[in-house]
C-alpha positions as CSV (number, residue, x, y, z in Angstrom):
1,X,2.5,-19.1,-10.9
2,X,5.4,-19.8,-13.2
3,X,8.6,-17.9,-12.4
4,X,11.5,-17.7,-14.7
5,X,14.9,-18.1,-13.3
6,X,16.3,-14.8,-12.0
7,X,12.9,-13.2,-11.5
8,X,12.9,-10.6,-8.8
9,X,10.1,-11.1,-6.2
10,X,9.0,-8.2,-4.0
11,X,7.2,-9.3,-0.8
12,X,5.9,-6.3,1.1
13,X,3.4,-4.8,3.5
14,X,3.1,-1.2,4.5
15,X,6.1,-1.4,6.8
16,X,8.6,-3.9,5.5
17,X,9.8,-5.4,2.2
18,X,11.8,-8.3,1.1
19,X,13.5,-8.5,-2.2
20,X,13.9,-12.1,-3.2
21,X,15.5,-13.7,-6.3
22,X,14.3,-16.9,-7.9
23,X,17.4,-19.0,-8.4
24,X,15.5,-22.1,-9.4
25,X,15.4,-23.4,-12.9
26,X,12.3,-22.6,-15.1
27,X,9.2,-23.9,-13.4
28,X,10.9,-24.4,-10.0
29,X,10.8,-21.7,-7.3
30,X,13.8,-21.4,-5.1
31,X,13.9,-18.0,-3.5
32,X,16.9,-16.3,-1.9
33,X,16.8,-13.1,0.0
34,X,18.7,-10.2,-1.6
35,X,17.6,-7.3,0.5
36,X,15.3,-6.4,3.3
37,X,13.9,-2.9,3.9
38,X,11.9,-1.6,6.8
39,X,9.9,1.6,7.4
40,X,11.9,3.9,9.7
41,X,9.3,5.3,12.0
42,X,10.1,8.1,14.4
43,X,9.0,7.8,18.0
44,X,5.4,9.1,18.5
45,X,6.5,12.2,20.5
46,X,8.8,13.2,17.6
47,X,6.0,12.9,15.1
48,X,3.9,15.4,17.0
49,X,6.5,18.1,17.5
50,X,6.1,20.9,15.0
51,X,2.8,19.2,14.3
52,X,1.4,19.8,10.8
53,X,-2.3,20.2,11.0
54,X,-5.2,20.9,8.7
55,X,-7.4,23.7,9.5
56,X,-10.9,23.7,8.1
57,X,-12.6,27.1,8.5
58,X,-16.3,27.0,8.9
59,X,-18.4,29.4,6.9
60,X,-20.4,30.5,9.9
61,X,-18.0,32.8,11.8
62,X,-14.5,32.2,13.0
63,X,-14.7,28.7,14.4
64,X,-12.3,26.1,12.9
65,X,-11.7,22.4,13.3
66,X,-8.1,21.3,13.7
67,X,-7.3,17.8,12.5
68,X,-4.0,16.0,13.3
69,X,-2.2,14.5,10.4
70,X,-2.1,10.7,10.5
71,X,1.7,10.4,10.5
72,X,1.7,6.6,10.3
73,X,-0.5,6.7,7.2
74,X,1.8,9.3,5.6
75,X,4.8,7.2,6.4
76,X,3.2,4.1,4.8
77,X,2.4,6.0,1.7
78,X,5.9,7.4,1.5
79,X,7.2,3.8,2.0
80,X,5.2,2.7,-1.1
81,X,6.7,5.6,-3.1
82,X,10.2,4.7,-1.8
83,X,9.7,1.1,-3.0
84,X,8.6,2.3,-6.4
85,X,11.6,4.5,-6.7
86,X,14.0,1.7,-5.6
87,X,12.4,-0.6,-8.2
88,X,12.8,2.0,-10.9
89,X,16.5,2.5,-10.1
90,X,17.0,-1.3,-10.2
91,X,15.1,-1.6,-13.5
92,X,17.1,1.1,-15.3
93,X,20.3,-0.6,-14.2
94,X,19.1,-3.8,-15.7
95,X,18.9,-5.6,-12.4
96,X,15.8,-7.6,-13.3
97,X,13.9,-8.6,-16.5
98,X,10.8,-9.9,-14.7
99,X,9.2,-8.9,-11.4
100,X,6.5,-10.5,-9.3
101,X,4.7,-8.3,-6.7
102,X,3.5,-10.0,-3.5
103,X,2.0,-7.5,-1.3
104,X,-0.8,-6.7,1.1
105,X,-3.8,-5.5,-0.9
106,X,-3.7,-2.0,0.5
107,X,0.0,-1.6,-0.4
108,X,-0.6,-2.9,-3.9
109,X,-3.2,-0.2,-4.3
110,X,-0.7,2.4,-3.3
111,X,2.2,0.9,-5.2
112,X,0.7,0.4,-8.6
113,X,0.2,4.1,-9.5
114,X,3.6,4.9,-8.2
115,X,5.4,2.5,-10.4
116,X,7.2,3.8,-13.5
117,X,6.5,2.3,-16.9
118,X,10.1,0.8,-16.8
119,X,8.9,-1.3,-13.9
120,X,5.3,-2.1,-14.9
121,X,6.6,-3.4,-18.2
122,X,8.5,-6.0,-16.3
123,X,5.8,-7.1,-13.9
124,X,4.9,-10.7,-14.8
125,X,2.7,-11.5,-11.8
126,X,1.0,-10.2,-8.7
127,X,-0.3,-11.8,-5.6
128,X,-2.4,-9.7,-3.2
129,X,-1.4,-11.3,0.1
130,X,0.5,-10.2,3.1
131,X,3.3,-12.7,3.3
132,X,6.1,-10.6,4.8
133,X,6.1,-12.5,8.1
134,X,6.1,-15.9,6.5
135,X,9.1,-18.2,6.0
136,X,10.6,-18.2,2.5
137,X,9.4,-21.7,1.9
138,X,5.8,-20.7,2.6
139,X,6.2,-17.7,0.2
140,X,7.4,-20.1,-2.5
141,X,4.4,-22.4,-1.8
142,X,2.0,-19.6,-2.2
143,X,3.6,-18.6,-5.5
144,X,3.4,-22.2,-6.7
145,X,-0.3,-22.5,-5.9
146,X,-1.2,-19.1,-7.4
147,X,-2.6,-19.4,-10.9
């Protein structure tokens, strides 16, 4: 994958994100970390206090099924929306002209519909891989080898 100089690269999974900047000349990938962001998860006992539940009434009498909310899934979806909001704010400030998304496939699926057109118009590439725990050099190698 060819990255222009000054391209912003988001490397993310459902719990953490790295914002990297390509400082290399055209055709060369040299990534520098600009910002790291992590999902702030509350302890499990806090997530169940004041528990929000879904009650499904059965049509045969007064029985109901109570289903606990999946707080971790809700937090991951919120994290994707937060990343989309952050990218939008950076885009309208003119912080980047081109953006490459490198994310776990599930996060890409949640992130794409949340992105504003100001952001999607700047996306120049995507790589559906979870590389958040990889060294920066490995991330650059994966981008180099991606078509």
